[in-house]
C-alpha positions in Angstrom: 4.5 11.3 -98.5 0.8 10.7 -97.8 1.3 7.0 -96.7 4.1 8.5 -94.3 1.6 11.4 -92.9 -1.0 8.5 -92.3 1.8 6.2 -90.5 2.8 9.2 -88.2 -0.7 9.8 -87.4 -1.6 6.4 -86.5 1.4 6.3 -84.3 0.1 9.5 -82.7 -3.4 8.1 -82.0 -1.7 4.9 -80.6 0.5 6.8 -78.2 -2.3 8.6 -77.1 -4.7 5.6 -76.6 -1.6 4.1 -74.7 -1.2 7.1 -72.3 -5.1 6.7 -71.8 -5.1 2.9 -70.7 -2.0 3.8 -68.5 -3.9 6.5 -66.8 -7.0 4.4 -66.2 -4.9 1.7 -64.9 -3.1 3.9 -62.7 -6.1 5.7 -61.4 -7.9 2.2 -60.7 -4.7 0.9 -58.9 -4.3 3.9 -56.7 -8.2 3.6 -56.1 -7.7 0.0 -54.9 -4.9 0.9 -52.7 -6.8 3.8 -51.1 -9.1 1.3 -49.4 -9.3 0.2 -45.9 -11.2 -3.0 -44.9 -12.4 -4.2 -41.0 -14.3 -6.8 -39.7 -16.8 -7.3 -36.9 -18.8 -10.1 -35.5 -22.3 -10.0 -33.5 -23.5 -12.6 -31.8 -27.1 -13.1 -30.3 -28.7 -16.3 -28.2 -31.9 -17.5 -28.3 -33.6 -20.7 -26.9 -34.2 -23.2 -29.6 -37.7 -24.2 -30.5 -37.3 -27.1 -33.2 -35.8 -30.4 -32.1 -34.6 -32.9 -34.8 -34.1 -36.3 -34.2 -34.1 -39.9 -35.8 -35.9 -42.8 -34.8 -35.3 -46.6 -36.2 -35.9 -50.2 -36.1 -34.0 -53.0 -36.8 -35.6 -56.4 -36.5 -33.9 -59.7 -35.5 -32.7 -62.0 -38.3 -35.2 -63.9 -39.9 -34.9 -66.9 -42.1 -36.6 -65.3 -45.1 -36.6 -61.8 -46.6 -40.5 -61.8 -46.5 -40.5 -62.8 -42.6 -38.0 -59.9 -41.8 -40.0 -57.3 -43.7 -43.2 -58.2 -42.3 -42.1 -57.8 -38.8 -40.2 -54.4 -39.4 -43.4 -53.5 -41.3 -45.5 -54.3 -38.3 -43.5 -52.9 -35.6 -42.7 -49.6 -37.5 -46.2 -48.8 -38.1 -46.7 -49.2 -34.5 -44.2 -46.6 -33.9 -45.5 -44.4 -36.6 -49.0 -44.5 -35.1 -47.7 -43.5 -31.3 -46.0 -40.8 -33.2 -49.0 -39.4 -34.5 -50.8 -39.9 -31.3 -48.3 -37.6 -29.8 -48.9 -34.9 -32.0 -46.3 -35.3 -34.8 -47.7 -34.3 -38.0 -47.3 -36.7 -41.1 -45.4 -33.4 -42.9 -42.7 -33.8 -39.7 -41.9 -37.4 -40.3 -39.8 -38.5 -43.1 -38.5 -42.0 -44.0 -34.6 -41.5 -44.7 -33.4 -45.1 -44.8 -34.7 -48.5 -45.6 -32.6 -51.4 -45.9 -33.2 -55.2 -46.4 -29.9 -57.1 -46.2 -28.7 -60.8 -46.3 -27.0 -62.0 -43.3 -24.0 -64.2 -43.4 -22.2 -66.8 -40.9 -18.6 -67.7 -41.4 -17.2 -70.9 -39.9 -13.9 -72.8 -40.6 -15.9 -76.1 -41.8 -18.6 -74.4 -43.7 -17.2 -70.9 -45.0 -19.8 -68.2 -45.6 -23.3 -69.4 -44.9 -26.5 -67.5 -45.2 -28.3 -67.4 -42.2 -31.2 -65.1 -42.9 -32.3 -61.6 -43.4 -32.6 -58.4 -41.4 -34.4 -55.0 -42.3 -33.9 -51.6 -40.7 -36.0 -48.7 -41.2 -35.4 -45.2 -40.0 -37.3 -42.0 -40.0 -36.1 -38.4 -38.9 -38.8 -36.2 -37.0 -39.2 -32.7 -36.5 -40.4 -31.9 -33.1 -42.1 -28.4 -32.7 -43.4 -29.0 -29.1 -40.1 -29.7 -27.2 -41.9 -30.7 -23.9 -42.7 -33.8 -26.2 -39.3 -35.1 -26.7 -39.2 -37.2 -23.7 -42.3 -39.3 -24.1 -41.5 -39.6 -27.8 -38.2 -41.3 -27.0 -39.9 -43.5 -24.3 -43.2 -44.4 -26.2 -41.2 -45.5 -29.8 -39.0 -47.5 -27.8 -41.8 -49.1 -26.0 -43.1 -50.0 -29.5 -39.8 -51.6 -30.5 -37.6 -48.6 -31.7 -34.2 -49.6 -31.0 -32.3 -47.1 -32.9 -33.2 -43.6 -31.7 -30.9 -40.6 -31.3 -29.2 -37.7 -33.3 -30.9 -35.2 -31.4 -30.2 -31.5 -32.3 -31.9 -28.3 -31.6 -32.6 -25.3 -34.1 -34.3 -22.2 -34.4 -37.0 -22.4 -37.1 -37.1 -18.6 -38.0 -33.7 -16.9 -37.5 -34.8 -13.5 -39.4 -34.9 -11.3 -36.6 -32.1 -12.8 -34.4 -29.5 -12.4 -37.7 -30.8 -8.7 -38.2 -29.8 -8.3 -34.5 -26.5 -9.9 -35.1 -26.0 -7.9 -38.0 -26.4 -4.4 -36.3 -24.2 -5.6 -33.6 -21.5 -6.6 -36.0 -21.6 -3.4 -38.0 -21.3 -1.5 -34.9 -18.4 -3.4 -33.9 -16.7 -3.0 -37.3 -17.1 0.9 -37.1 -15.9 1.2 -33.8 -12.6 -0.9 -34.7 -12.3 1.3 -38.1 -12.5 4.5 -35.8 -10.1 3.3 -33.2 -7.3 2.0 -36.4 -8.0 5.5 -37.8 -7.3 7.5 -34.7 -4.2 5.3 -33.7 -2.6 5.6 -37.4 -3.8 9.1 -38.5 -5.6 7.8 -41.4 -8.8 9.7 -42.6 -11.6 7.3 -43.5 -14.1 8.2 -46.3 -17.5 6.7 -47.0 -18.1 3.0 -46.8 -18.1 1.5 -50.3 -18.4 -2.2 -49.9 -20.0 -4.5 -47.3 -19.5 -8.5 -47.2 -21.7 -10.7 -44.5 -21.4 -14.2 -43.5 -23.6 -16.1 -40.9 -23.3 -18.9 -38.6 -25.7 -20.8 -36.7 -24.1 -23.9 -35.3 -26.8 -26.6 -34.4 -26.6 -27.9 -31.1 -26.3 -31.8 -30.6 -27.6 -33.4 -27.4 -25.6 -36.3 -26.2 -28.0 -39.1 -25.8 -25.5 -42.2 -25.1 -26.4 -42.1 -21.3 -30.0 -42.2 -21.9 -30.0 -44.7 -24.7 -28.0 -47.1 -21.9 -30.5 -46.5 -19.1 -33.6 -47.0 -21.5 -32.1 -50.1 -22.9 -31.7 -51.5 -19.4 -34.9 -50.8 -18.3 -36.2 -52.4 -21.5 -34.0 -55.6 -20.8 -35.8 -55.8 -17.7 -39.3 -55.7 -19.1 -40.4 -52.8 -17.7 -41.9 -49.5 -18.7 -39.6 -46.8 -20.0 -39.7 -43.4 -18.1 -39.5 -40.4 -20.2 -35.9 -39.0 -20.1 -35.6 -35.1 -19.4 -34.1 -33.0 -22.2 -33.0 -29.7 -22.1 -32.8 -27.7 -25.2 -30.5 -24.7 -23.9 -29.8 -21.8 -26.1 -28.5 -21.5 -29.7 -26.2 -19.0 -31.0 -26.6 -16.8 -34.0 -23.6 -15.3 -35.4 -23.2 -12.6 -37.9 -19.7 -11.6 -39.5 -19.4 -8.3 -41.3 -16.7 -6.6 -43.1 -16.6 -3.1 -44.1 -14.8 -1.5 -46.8 -13.9 2.2 -46.5 -12.4 4.7 -49.0 -9.3 6.5 -47.5 -9.6 10.6 -47.9 
């Protein structure tokens, strides 16, 4: 008899626990269903204050690896020296590639034959004075750089710009939420969650025409004029999603 009584009590406890779990799940489901989310974006524009670009030097084919390395090192050192003369600090010059490669030639009579070696060395630059970009391009190519480009413009410190863009995004999201609520008869409660994502596209510069003009001038043996480079404006955009509780 006692065992039956204990069994019935256990069933009762389990039943109450089940009811509690169902109640909690129902409450959570109801709470989730009573949410409304809306997104807004804010965009601000500012002039770029940093330019990034690459400068490289590829030597002609030499008979030995030592000759190719020696010539590339001598010319690249001249390029680096002129960069420092133009005010580019060592911390803003970074070697990104150095390749010593054998060069082969294939003919029907001899097949594949080693003809020599070539060396490529490349650096990336962080230019803080944008007025020097044209001089950097002209002076480095005069010293032997033959692969210059990859220019893009960025903003060094976007903190204040992102704050401004975020404020605009929140205003737009709130305005949108109020419009939707008035059109649907929905009553908004407080904001319970906020999600944010930001986007700052890098603005590239099309350097192809400038390179052609400079290559032509270099081929004639003349001095190279500094090309005009315009930074333009960069875009800083913040996307915000507000989650409201519906009354």
